[in-house]
Each structure stands twice: as structure tokens, then as C-alpha cells.
PALOGU-441469 format. One record per residue (C-alpha): residue in three letters; x, y, z. Coordinates in steps of 0.5 Angstrom, whole numbers, padded with zeros to 4 digits, always signed. Each point is the difference from the previous one (the first is absolute). Layout:
ALAXYZ;...
***
This chain:
SER+0209-0034-0178;LYS-0006-0004-0001;PHE-0003+0002-0006;ALA-0006-0003-0004;ALA-0001-0002-0007;LEU-0008+0002+0000;ALA-0003+0000-0007;ASP-0003+0006-0003;SER-0007+0000-0003;GLU+0001+0004-0006;GLU-0006+0001-0004;GLU+0003+0000-0008;GLY+0006+0002+0003;GLY+0002-0007+0001;SER+0003-0002+0007;ASP+0003+0005+0004;ALA+0001-0005+0006;ARG+0002+0004+0006;ALA+0007-0003+0002;PRO+0004+0003+0006;LEU-0004+0005+0003;PRO-0007-0001+0003;ALA-0006-0003-0003;GLU-0003+0004-0006;PRO-0007+0002+0001;GLN-0005-0004-0004;GLY-0008+0001+0000;PRO-0003+0005-0004;ALA-0007+0002+0002;GLU-0003-0007+0002;GLY-0007-0001-0002;ALA+0000+0007-0004;ALA-0006+0000-0004;ASP+0000+0001-0008;ASP-0008+0000-0001;ASP-0003+0005-0005;ASP-0004+0003+0005;ASP+0006+0004+0002;GLY+0000+0004-0006;GLU-0006+0004+0001;PHE+0002+0003+0006;LEU+0007+0001-0001;GLY-0001+0003-0007;ALA-0004+0005+0004;PHE+0005+0002+0004;PHE+0006+0000-0005;HIS-0005+0003-0005;ASN+0005+0006-0004;ASN+0004-0001+0006;LYS-0002+0007+0002;ALA+0004+0003+0006;SER-0007+0002+0004;ARG-0001-0007+0000;HIS+0006-0002+0003;LEU+0000+0005+0005;GLY-0007-0001+0002;ALA+0002-0007+0001;ILE+0006+0001+0004;ALA-0004+0005+0004;ALA-0006-0005+0001;ARG+0006-0005+0003;ASP+0002+0005+0005;ALA-0007+0001+0002;ALA-0001-0007+0001;ARG+0006-0001+0004;ARG-0001+0006+0005;ARG-0008-0003+0001;GLU+0003-0007+0001;ARG+0005+0002+0005;ARG-0005+0004+0004;GLU-0005-0006+0000;ALA+0006-0005+0002;GLU+0002+0005+0006;ALA-0007+0001+0002;GLU-0002-0007+0000;GLY+0007-0002+0004;VAL-0002+0005+0005;ARG-0007-0003+0001;GLU+0002-0007+0000;LEU+0005+0002+0005;ALA-0005+0003+0005;ALA-0004-0006-0001;GLY+0005-0004+0002;VAL+0002+0004+0006;GLU-0008+0000+0002;GLU+0000-0008-0001;LEU+0006-0001+0004;GLU-0003+0004+0006;LEU-0007-0004-0001;GLU+0004-0007+0000;SER+0004+0003+0006;ASP-0006+0002+0004;GLU-0003-0007-0001;GLU+0006-0004+0002;SER+0000+0004+0007;SER-0007-0002+0001;GLN+0002-0007-0001;GLU+0006+0000+0004;GLU-0005+0003+0006;GLY-0005-0006-0001;ASP-0005+0005-0002;GLY-0001-0004-0007;PRO+0000+0004-0007;ARG-0001+0007+0001;LYS-0006+0003-0004;ARG+0002+0006-0004;THR-0004+0006+0001;SER-0005+0002-0005;LYS+0004+0007-0002;LYS+0006-0005-0002;ALA-0004-0004-0004;GLU-0003+0005-0004;ARG+0007+0003-0001;ARG+0002-0007-0003;THR-0006+0000-0004;GLN+0001+0007-0003;ARG+0007-0002-0002;LYS-0002-0006-0004;GLN-0006+0004-0003;ASP+0005+0006-0002;LYS+0005-0005-0003;ALA-0005-0004-0004;ALA-0002+0007-0003;ARG+0007+0002-0001;ARG+0001-0006-0004;GLU-0006+0001-0004;GLN+0002+0007-0002;ARG+0007-0002-0002;GLU-0003-0006-0005;ALA-0005+0006-0003;GLY+0006+0005-0001;GLY-0002+0004+0006;ALA+0004+0002+0006;GLY-0002-0003+0007;PRO-0001+0004+0007;GLY+0006+0002+0003;ASP+0005+0001-0006;ALA+0002+0007+0001;ALA+0006-0003+0004;SER+0007+0002-0002;ALA+0004-0005-0004;ASP+0007+0003-0001;ALA+0003-0006+0004;ALA-0004-0006-0004;GLY+0004-0003-0006;ALA-0004+0001-0006;PRO-0002-0006-0004;GLY+0006-0001-0005;ASP+0004+0004+0003;ALA+0006-0005-0001;ARG+0001+0000+0008;ALA+0000-0008+0002;PRO-0003-0002+0006;ARG+0005+0000+0006;GLY+0000-0008+0000;LYS+0000+0000-0008;ALA+0006+0004+0000;LYS+0004-0004+0005;LYS-0002-0006-0004;GLN+0003+0003-0006;LYS+0006+0002+0003;GLU+0001-0007+0002;GLY-0001-0002-0007;GLU+0005+0005-0003;LYS+0006-0003+0005;GLY-0002-0007-0002;LYS+0005-0004-0004;PRO-0002-0001-0007;GLN-0002-0007-0002;ARG+0004-0005-0004;VAL-0002-0003-0007;SER+0003-0005-0004;GLU+0004+0003-0006;GLU-0005-0004-0005;HIS-0006+0004+0003;ALA+0004+0006+0000;GLU+0002+0000-0007;GLU-0004+0005-0004;GLY-0007+0001-0002;GLY-0002+0000+0007;ALA-0005-0006-0001;ALA+0003-0004+0005;ALA+0002+0006+0005;ALA-0001-0003+0007;GLY+0001+0007+0003;GLU-0005+0004-0003;ALA-0003+0005+0004;GLU-0007+0002+0000;PRO-0004+0004+0006;GLY+0000-0004+0006;GLU+0005-0005-0003;ALA+0007+0002+0000;ALA+0005-0001+0006;THR+0005+0006-0002;ALA+0000+0007-0002;SER+0004+0006+0000;LYS+0005+0001+0005;GLY-0002+0005+0006;LYS-0006+0003+0003;PRO-0006+0001-0004;LYS-0001+0006-0003;LYS-0006+0005+0000;LEU-0003-0001-0007;GLY-0003+0007-0001;LYS-0003+0006+0004;ALA-0007+0001+0003;PRO-0004+0003-0006;ARG-0002+0008+0001;ALA-0007+0001+0002;ILE-0005+0004-0003;ASP-0004+0005+0004;THR-0008-0002+0000;GLU-0004-0006-0001;ALA-0004+0004-0005;ASP+0007+0001-0004;ALA+0001-0008+0000;GLU-0007-0001-0002;LYS+0001+0004-0006;ALA+0007-0003-0002;ALA-0003-0007+0001;CYS-0005+0002-0005;ALA+0005+0004-0005;ASP-0001-0006-0005;GLY-0007-0001+0000;GLY+0000-0005+0006;VAL+0002-0006-0003;LEU+0006-0002+0003;ASP+0000-0008+0001;ALA+0001-0002+0007;ARG+0006-0004-0001;PHE+0004+0005-0004;ARG-0002+0006+0005;LYS+0002-0005+0006;HIS+0007-0001-0002;PHE+0000+0007-0003;LEU-0002+0004+0006;SER+0005-0004+0004;CYS+0006+0000-0003;PRO+0005+0006+0002;SER-0001+0007-0002;GLU+0007+0000-0004;ILE-0003-0005-0005;ALA-0005+0003-0005;PRO-0001+0001-0008;VAL+0004+0005-0004;GLU-0005+0006-0002;GLY-0001+0001-0007;CYS+0004-0007-0002;ASP-0004-0006-0001;HIS+0002-0006+0003;VAL+0006+0003+0004;TRP+0000-0001+0007;GLU+0006+0004+0005;ILE+0003-0002+0006;ALA+0002+0006+0004;PRO+0006+0000+0004;GLY-0001-0001+0007;TYR-0004-0007-0001;VAL+0007-0003+0001;PRO+0005+0004+0004;GLY+0006+0002-0004;MET-0003+0000-0007;ARG+0004+0005-0004;ALA-0005+0000-0006;PRO-0008-0002-0001;ALA-0002-0006-0002;ARG-0005-0001-0006;PHE-0004-0006-0002;PHE-0004-0001-0006;ALA-0007-0003+0001;ASP-0007+0000-0003;GLU-0006-0001+0004;LYS+0000-0008+0001;ILE+0008+0000+0001;ALA+0000+0006+0005;LEU-0005-0004+0004;LEU+0004-0006+0001;CYS+0006+0005+0002;LEU-0004+0003+0005;GLU-0003-0007+0003;GLU+0008-0002+0000;ILE+0001+0006+0005;GLY-0004-0003+0005;GLN+0003-0007+0000;ALA+0007+0003+0002;GLY+0003-0004+0006;GLY+0003-0007+0002;GLY+0006+0002-0005;PHE-0004+0002-0006;LEU+0001+0007-0003;PRO-0005+0002-0005;ALA+0003+0002-0007;VAL-0002+0008+0002;ARG+0004-0001+0006;GLN+0006-0003-0004;LEU-0001+0006-0005;ALA+0001+0005+0006;ASN+0006-0004+0002;VAL+0003+0001-0006;ALA-0001+0007+0000;THR+0005+0000+0006;LEU+0006-0002-0004;PRO+0006+0005-0001;GLY+0001+0003-0007;LEU-0008-0001-0002;MET-0002+0003-0007;GLY-0007+0003+0000;TYR-0005-0005+0003;SER+0000-0007+0002;LEU-0005-0003-0005;GLY-0005-0006+0000;MET-0003-0003-0006;PRO-0007-0002+0000;ASP+0002-0007+0001;ILE+0004+0001+0006;HIS+0000-0005+0006;SER+0004-0001+0006;GLY+0007-0003-0001;TYR+0007+0000+0003;GLY+0002+0007+0002;PHE-0003+0003-0006;ALA-0007-0002-0002;VAL-0001-0004-0007;GLY-0002+0006-0005;SER+0005+0005+0003;VAL+0005+0005-0004;ALA+0005+0004+0004;ALA+0005+0004-0004;VAL+0006+0003+0004;ASP+0004+0006-0002;LEU+0007-0003-0002;THR+0003+0007+0001;ASN-0001+0000+0007;PRO+0005-0004+0004;ASP-0005-0002+0005;ALA-0004-0004-0005;VAL-0001-0007+0001;VAL-0001-0007-0003;SER-0005-0005+0003;PRO+0000-0007-0002;GLY-0008+0000+0003;GLY-0001+0005-0006;VAL+0002-0005-0005;GLY-0003-0007+0003;PHE+0003-0007+0001;ASP-0002-0002-0007;ILE+0005+0005-0004;ASN-0002+0002-0007;CYS-0007-0004+0001;GLY-0003+0002-0007;VAL-0004-0002-0006;ARG+0001-0002-0007;LEU-0005+0000-0005;LEU+0001-0004-0007;ARG-0005+0001-0006;THR-0002-0005-0005;ASP-0004+0000-0007;ILE-0004-0006+0003;LYS-0008+0001+0001;GLU-0003-0003+0006;SER-0004-0004-0005;GLU+0006-0004-0002;VAL+0002-0001+0007;ARG-0006-0003+0002;GLU+0000-0005-0006;LYS+0007-0002+0002;LYS-0003-0002+0007;LEU+0002+0005+0005;ALA+0001-0005+0005;SER+0005-0003-0003;LEU+0004+0006-0002;ALA-0001+0003+0008;THR+0003-0007+0002;ALA+0006+0000-0005;ILE+0002+0007+0003;PHE-0001-0002+0007;GLU+0005-0006-0001;ALA+0005+0005-0004;VAL+0000+0005+0005;PRO+0002-0002+0007;ALA-0005+0003+0005;GLY-0001+0000+0008;VAL+0005+0001+0006;GLY+0007-0002-0001;ALA-0001-0003-0007;ASP+0006+0000-0004;GLY+0001+0001-0008;ALA+0003-0003-0006;PHE+0005+0006-0001;ALA+0004+0000+0006;PRO+0007+0003-0002;LYS+0006-0004+0000;ASN+0003+0003+0006;HIS+0000+0006+0005;ASN+0005+0004-0006;ASP-0006-0002-0005;LEU-0005+0003+0005;LYS+0004+0006+0001;ASP+0000+0001-0007;ALA-0007+0000+0000;LEU-0001+0005+0006;ARG+0005+0005-0003;HIS-0002+0000-0008;GLY-0008-0002+0001;MET-0004-0002-0006;ARG+0007+0001-0004;TRP+0002-0006+0003;ALA-0007-0004-0002;LEU+0001+0003-0007;GLU+0007-0003-0001;ARG-0003-0007+0002;GLY-0006+0001-0005;LEU-0005+0000+0005;CYS-0003+0007-0003;TRP+0000+0005-0006;GLU+0003+0006+0000;GLU-0006+0004-0001;ASP-0002-0003+0007;LEU+0006+0004+0003;GLU-0003+0007-0003;ARG-0007-0001+0003;THR+0003-0002+0007;GLU+0001+0006+0005;GLU+0007+0002+0001;LYS+0001-0005-0007;GLY+0000-0006+0005;ALA+0006+0002+0004;MET+0001+0005+0006;PRO+0006+0004+0000;ASP+0005-0001+0005;ALA-0002-0007+0002;ASP+0005-0003+0004;PRO+0000-0008+0001;ASP+0005+0001+0006;ALA-0005+0004+0004;VAL-0004-0007+0000;SER+0001-0005+0006;VAL+0002-0007-0002;ARG-0006-0002+0004;ALA-0004+0004-0005;LEU+0004-0003-0006;ARG-0002-0007+0002;ARG-0007+0002+0001;GLY-0001+0003-0007;SER+0005-0005-0004;PRO-0006-0005-0001;GLN-0006+0004-0001;LEU+0001+0004-0006;GLY-0006-0001-0005;THR-0004-0002+0006;LEU-0007+0004+0002;GLY+0000-0001+0007;SER-0006+0000+0005;GLY-0005+0005+0003;ASN-0003+0005-0004;HIS+0005-0001-0006;TYR-0003-0003-0006;LEU+0000-0001-0008;GLU-0007+0001-0003;LEU-0002-0001-0007;GLN-0005+0006-0002;VAL-0004+0003-0005;VAL+0000+0007-0002;ASP-0007+0002+0002;GLU-0001+0007-0001;ILE+0004+0006-0003;PHE+0000+0007+0003;ASP+0005+0003-0004;GLU+0001-0002-0007;GLU+0006+0004-0001;ALA+0004-0003+0006;ALA-0003-0007-0002;ARG+0003+0001-0007;ALA+0007+0002+0002;MET+0000-0006+0005;ASP-0003-0005-0005;LEU-0006-0002+0004;VAL-0006-0003-0004;GLN-0007-0001+0003;GLY-0001-0007+0000;ASN+0007-0002+0000;ILE+0004-0005+0005;CYS+0005+0003+0005;VAL+0004-0003+0005;MET+0001+0004+0007;ILE+0006-0002+0004;HIS+0001+0002+0007;CYS+0006-0002+0005;GLY+0006+0003+0003;SER+0007-0002+0002;ARG-0002-0006+0004;GLY+0004-0002+0006;LEU+0006+0004-0002;GLY-0003+0007+0001;HIS-0003-0002+0006;GLN+0006-0002+0003;LEU+0004+0006-0002;CYS-0005+0004+0003;THR+0000-0004+0007;ASP+0008+0001+0000;TYR+0000+0008-0001;LEU-0006+0001+0005;GLN+0004-0004+0005;ASN+0006+0005-0002;MET-0004+0006+0000;ASP-0003-0001+0007;ALA+0007+0001+0003;ALA+0003+0006-0005;MET-0007+0004+0001;LYS+0002+0001+0007;LYS+0007+0002-0002;GLN-0002+0005-0005;GLY-0005+0003+0006;ILE-0007-0002-0004;SER-0006-0001+0004;VAL-0006-0003-0003;PRO-0007-0001+0003;ASP+0000-0007-0002;ARG+0006-0005-0001;GLN-0003-0003-0006;LEU+0002+0007-0003;CYS+0007-0002+0001;CYS+0004+0005-0005;VAL+0007+0003-0001;LYS+0003+0006-0003;ALA+0000-0001-0008;SER+0007+0003-0001;SER+0003-0005+0006;PRO+0004-0006-0002;GLU-0006-0004+0003;GLY-0005+0004-0004;LYS+0004-0001-0007;GLN+0001-0007+0001;TYR-0007-0002+0001;LEU-0002+0004-0006;ARG+0005-0004-0004;GLY-0002-0007+0003;MET-0007+0002-0001;ALA+0001+0002-0008;ALA+0004-0007+0000;ALA-0007-0004+0003;ALA-0004+0005-0005;ASN+0004-0003-0006;PHE-0001-0007+0003;ALA-0008+0001-0001;PHE+0001+0003-0007;VAL+0003-0007-0002;ASN-0005-0004+0004;ARG-0006+0003-0004;THR+0004+0000-0006;ILE+0001-0008+0001;ILE-0007-0001+0001;ALA-0002+0004-0006;HIS+0005-0005-0004;SER-0004-0006+0003;VAL-0006+0003-0002;ARG+0002+0001-0007;GLU+0002-0007-0001;VAL-0006-0003+0003;PHE-0004+0004-0005;ARG+0005-0002-0006;LYS-0002-0007+0002;ALA-0007+0001+0001;PHE-0002+0004-0007;LEU+0006-0003-0004;ARG+0002+0007-0002;ASP+0006+0005+0002;PRO-0001+0004+0006;LYS+0003+0006-0003;GLU-0001+0000-0008;ASP-0007-0003+0000;LEU-0003+0001+0007;ARG+0003+0006+0001;MET+0001-0001+0008;ASP+0003+0007+0001;THR+0002+0003+0007;VAL-0005+0006+0001;TYR+0004+0002+0006;ASP+0003-0002+0006;VAL+0000+0005+0006;SER+0002-0001+0008;HIS-0005+0002+0005;ASN+0005-0001+0006;ILE+0006+0004-0001;ALA+0004+0006+0002;LYS+0003+0004-0006;GLN+0004+0007-0001;GLU-0004+0004-0004;ASP-0001+0008-0001;HIS-0006+0003+0003;VAL-0002+0007+0001;ASP+0000+0002+0008;PRO-0007+0002+0002;ALA+0004+0005+0005;ASP+0003+0004-0005;GLY-0002-0002-0007;LYS+0007-0002-0001;VAL+0002-0007-0004;LYS+0004-0004+0004;PRO+0003-0007+0000;ALA-0004-0004+0005;LEU+0000-0007+0002;VAL-0008-0003-0001;HIS-0002-0006+0004;ARG-0006-0003-0003;LYS-0002-0006+0004;GLY-0007-0003-0003;ALA+0000+0006-0005;THR+0002+0000-0007;ARG+0004+0005-0004;SER-0005+0004-0005;PHE+0005+0005-0004;PRO-0004+0005-0005;PRO+0000+0000-0008;GLY+0007+0003-0002;HIS+0004-0002+0006;GLU+0007-0002-0002;ALA+0000-0007+0004;LEU-0005-0003-0004;PRO+0001-0004-0007;GLU-0001+0004-0006;VAL-0006-0004-0002;TYR-0004+0003+0007;ARG+0003+0007-0001;LYS-0007+0003-0002;VAL-0005-0004+0004;GLY+0004-0001+0007;GLN+0003-0006+0004;PRO-0004-0006+0000;VAL-0003-0002+0007;LEU-0002-0007+0002;ILE-0005-0001+0005;GLY-0002-0007+0002;GLY-0006-0001+0003;SER-0002-0005+0005;MET-0001-0008-0001;GLY-0006+0000-0005;THR-0001+0007-0001;CYS+0002+0005-0006;SER+0007+0003-0001;TYR+0002+0007-0003;VAL+0005+0003-0005;LEU+0001+0007+0002;ALA+0004+0006-0003;GLY+0004+0005+0004;ASN-0003+0007+0000;PRO+0004+0007+0000;GLN-0003+0002+0007;SER+0003-0006+0003;MET+0006+0003+0001;GLY-0002+0006+0004;ILE-0006-0005+0004;SER+0004-0006+0002;PHE+0007+0001-0003;GLY-0001-0004-0006;SER-0004-0006+0004;THR-0007-0003+0000;CYS-0003-0007+0003;HIS+0003-0007-0001;GLY-0007-0004+0001;ALA-0006-0001+0004;GLY+0003+0000+0007;ARG-0002-0004+0005;ARG-0007+0001+0004;LEU+0001-0006+0005;SER+0006-0003+0003;ARG+0002-0007-0002;ALA-0002-0003+0007;ALA-0007+0003-0001;ALA-0001-0002-0007;LYS+0001-0007+0002;ARG-0005+0000+0006;GLU-0005+0003-0005;LEU+0001-0003-0006;SER+0000-0007-0003;ALA+0006-0003-0005;PRO-0005-0005-0003;GLU-0005+0006-0001;VAL+0004+0005-0003;LEU+0003-0005-0005;ALA-0007-0002-0002;LYS-0002+0007-0001;LEU+0006+0001-0005;ARG-0002-0006-0004;ARG-0007+0002+0000;GLN+0003+0007-0003;GLY+0003-0005-0006;ILE+0007+0002+0004;GLU+0005-0006+0000;VAL+0004+0000+0006;ARG+0007-0004+0002;VAL+0002+0001+0007;ALA+0006-0003+0003;SER-0003+0001+0007;PRO-0007+0000+0000;LYS-0001+0001+0008;LEU+0003+0007-0002;VAL-0006+0002-0005;ALA-0004+0003+0005;GLU+0005+0005+0002;GLU+0000+0002-0008;ALA-0007+0000-0001;ASP-0003+0007-0003;GLU-0004+0001+0006;SER+0007+0001+0004;TYR+0001+0006-0004;LYS-0002+0007-0002;ASP-0004+0001-0006;VAL+0006+0001-0005;SER-0005+0004-0005;SER-0001+0005+0006;VAL+0007+0000+0001;VAL+0002+0001-0008;ARG-0006+0006-0001;THR+0003+0004+0006;CYS+0007+0000-0003;HIS-0004+0002-0006;GLU-0004+0005+0003;VAL+0006+0003+0004;GLY+0004+0000-0006;MET+0006-0004+0002;SER-0001-0005-0006;ARG-0006-0001-0005;MET-0004-0006-0002;VAL+0003-0004-0007;ALA-0003-0007+0000;ARG-0004-0005+0005;MET+0002-0007+0000;ARG-0004-0006+0002;PRO+0003-0007+0003;ILE-0001-0006-0003;ALA+0005-0004+0003;VAL+0004+0001+0007;ILE+0006-0004+0002;LYS+0002+0002+0007;GLY+0005-0003+0005;
***
């Protein structure tokens, strides 16, 4: 079979490169605005999130669609009649010319009718611009398609269908590796050549209409009449299955029926501005691009799904699953599935945070520029970069895959305390190196201790503000002190492993009788031999990522030892705060919303972070009282956050929260709109030292390419999935 290795742009989730199946959609909300003017009108719409406001706005949407359908139908009838009359006149003229009489002079009656038509058309246009209804608007419009009805024009549907059957493009391995930075297969509206196999599906039903124009006017004014035109346009045109949940701030629901075969509703969490971006993205569907909202609904079709298909506030379009997705399947259900798309290509992409006793002033005195350069030289970065800690042979590498951070501890590359403050103590259970292909081992062997490219980074940060004093004390975070944040994953090994299993599962899925609305949702039963083997291989790749971040942390500690001439452990106290994954599938116990019983579940987190509450048995003793640390990296040059798990997270999101800012512009759009030299100059004006292996990729990672991370974090805080502990400000950025 001819499969492509197309790299996926996984914001904060590292590279989720699309390997054997059709190219991944990439292109969130190109041109989406982020101005402060949106706040006032959206604040009025979402104020207190009262049911009457939501229902009133939905009623207004239905009425507007009905009115627009009537106008379109009436206009079409009038234009058809005018066209017929024009043809008659032209025919009369041609007949006169053939008879040798010259152009036939039109009768005064026909000339008057033509003039009257022009006047009526101008009047209707003026009335529409003024918000009124034009003459003849009483015509029926049931046969006309509503704006945003998600039915593509016939020609467009045909073109899209042809694109779906197209062959995926081939991309070189070095560009399809990880981080998504050099991904040539990136898809955005109108650019992708491949998509899901099969006929285009209708995205949603036509909305229900309300009875009277008076009701529509009343509904439109239910919130004071301050809905911004931009938001109103996208909200009114989106399918009726998508609406805010009554009485729940920042919660939107996608009802079954939006995508055929949905087994449960889907939900996503969004404040005013994020909701606007999601609604705008819906209108960009086509050409192989699937909006994140559609992908959430697609996930809701998977067998064995528990509760809802969930989207975090940093959600954006991804490979099969949207980046920022959480999906739990009930392992007591024999049909429950595991999907590599729900983990991503960069398996166990995650974040590690080191704290120190060093003040910002001391770092400035030691010449921040030279410190950033030393770290950049000590930690290899960029596509295909090789590290200095390569295992001796494949057997040595397999030991690392089997034992995780324990392998690094035995070689003096970390401290015992590092294991205690790492998710799963740095070693996933049931890891099986024999479930990893030889090719994956070859790709990963030279890459231990390397950062990679794309959105992977290493930052020197300052603790800028404390929000939760008790949790900050438990994590030993002190305002004004330096921290080191490391964001990377399993490099080429994880990418190749995902590629291998997607190829195998594509055939196994058909044998098991599983059908999905998108081939990128390729999956198999979790209890099947294929499912169990993938989970064992995924665990091995996750252990590789834990070791990778461990070696990078060791390299950074050694740089600080030389720069400050002090011991990193005893003097500088460069302790690990926590190391947590945001691309993983793990077995956990959760309450099934369907019957209230606690059941074993396989929780897919793709671009989402585990957020366990205080008292959870999986947490180290030091964090039992305050909850699990959650590490949220911002976009390049913006702040990052430390959060803590909340008790509500278990019921709201299966113990999950966001993972970063979330892309707003596709990589292609970012390169078109932004200039790398200007981005670098802006960072330097902010006093931030920047070291990049590939300067041409800087525009793709600029903060303008991402959502506002503070807005994302606040939404999670207000919904209850996590709570804010501290904000970190960057002073040096090292990227691939």
C-alpha cells in the first residue's frame, strides 16, 4: 500500500506527524481576530450564561436562516423570470436582423417593465442593507439551503470527493520526524489534497424555524442587542446541534446527529474568544480540512466511548483526533477501541519543570546571553539532531525502553527524587521493547537527550506571580526565582512506532468489522492482539520520552554547574517540580456517567494533561494535599503556567485539563503573515534571549500563531478542571 509519512503540527503536543493515512488537517481559524473589542459584545452574550440568553440567540439564528432562505428563493425566482424575458428580447432582435429590418425597437411596455425591475432590485438591496425585507420576500424557501447548513455546493462536494480519493503526498523522513515544524503535508482550508475516504457527509441538520418575525426580533434583542456582527454571523450559521450548555459557563455541546453514527454527545470548553475561533473554523471545512469541532463529533462515533468526547480550550484540528482531545473508553465493554490518533505521533510529548534558588538578577549578572548559548550548545536541537548519550547498542536501548528513568538513574543521569516527581515514576507499566520495530529503534537510538524541532523548546523562566500560596510552597516555587521548562517527546522513535501501527491497524480494523467516519480514526479493539501490542509498544516509546527529558535536564544542570561554579543539587537546588505527559493513552479508574459505577477506562489524552485532584493515590506524597502539578507551556515569548488538579476534574474531564495555548493559525498561514526577523526582533526587545536551530521556522511558532494561553488557562480554572498556581515569564528560549 502507498502510505505517506506526513508530519502533524501538534501545538505543544509536539509532532503528531501523519504517517500512513491521509494527510492531517491543519489550519485553525486563519485570520481569526484577537482584539479587545470582542470582549464587550461577547461578554453581553455570555453574561451569567443564563438559559434565556442562549435560547434567545438560538431562536434568532433560526429566524435569520428562515428569512435568508426566503430572500434567496424570491431573488432566484425574480432573476430567473428576468433572464427568460431577456432571452425573449434577444430572440426578437435576432429575428429582426435576420429579416433585414435591423435592430427591432422595443415596445414602450417592455421598456417600462425592465426599468421597473431595476428599480425594485435597487430598492430590495437598500432595504436589506438597512435590515429590512424587500418586496416579494414572502416566497417559500423550504427548498433553498440555509447559510451554514453545511451542505457544500454540488461542484464543491464533487471536488472534495475527488480530493478524498487522492493519493497522500510523500514527505522525506527528516521533515516528517517530529515537532511538525518542517511538515510539508500540512493541510489547511483549500490546501490539502487528501482527506477521509468515502462520500462527503452532511455535517448537520437544518435548524428549526420559529413562527413569527416578531419572535425573531424579540429573540435577537434578548441580550440587549449588542451581539457583534462577526460573532453573530458565525453563530447564526453554525449547525443547530452546536450550542452552549444551559447553566454551565464555558461549556458547549455537540448533539448526536451532527455526524451520523454518534454514540454520545461531544463537548468542548471555551470562553468567549475561543468559542468565536471554533465557530469561525467550522466555515473553513473543505479541501481535506476538518474543523476541530467536527473531529470531536467523529470521535463520538467510536465503539465503547464513555461519557462524552471532550475538547479542551486549546483545541485545534489534528490527525483524526483534534489536538486538545480527551476520550475515555469503557474497558468492560468488549467493543472498546484504542486509536493511535488519540495519542498522536509524538508519543509522551510532555513537559518537565526544574526549579532553582537562583534569582533573575543573578542570571542577568552572569550574562544571560552566554548562558543561553551554553545550553543551546549542550542540548542538540533541530530536525534529525543527534545526542551525546546514545545507548551502546540496541539491547542497551531496549533496556531504556523497558525501565524508563530507572535506566538513566543507574547511569548517574538523574536523581532518585526525579523519579518520585515524574508521572508513573518515569516508567510506564507493560512496556515491551519487542513491540517496537527495528526501524523505530534505529531512528531513536542516536536521539536520546535531544530537543527536536517545531514547537519543542527549552526555556529559562522567572516565577512572575503566585496565585495559590499553599500549592506553590508544596512545589517550592518562589516568586523571582529562575525555573527551567523542557518540552519535548519521543522523537523519531515515537513517530515511527505510530506509523507502523497505523499501517497494521488499517487492515485489522476491517477484519474486526469497525467502521469510522474518517480513516485517520483508525482503531482496533483494545482487547485484541493488535490493540494490546500497540499499547505495549506505546508504553515503550513513552519511556523513551521520559529518558529523553531526563538527559536534557542532566545537560542543563551541568551547564549551570559550570556557569555558577556551584553544585546543582546541594547549592542551586535544581529539583524537578514535575514531569507530565500530554500525548498518551492510560488505563485509569473513572466513574461512568451512564450508570455512576467506577470502571476501568482507557483514557486517550492528545494535547491534554492529566490533572488528578488532591488525595489521589497516583500522586507523590509531597503533592497529596494540593493536587497534581500541571505544566502549561505558552507560545514563544509569552508566559507559561503551573496549575494543580481539582476534584471537579474527575467528573468533568476524566481528570484532564489543557496542555498549552493551542494553534490559531496554521503553519502555512503563519509563514505567509509573519516575518521571522521581525518576530526575533520583537523577542529581543522584550529582553528575551533566543537561540534557534532553524530561524526560518520562527514565524510558525510566533505568539501570533497561537491562542492566548492566559485565556485558555482561565477557562480551565473557571470550569474547574484545574486551578492556577503560578505564572512564569520567559527570559531565554532555545528551540529546534
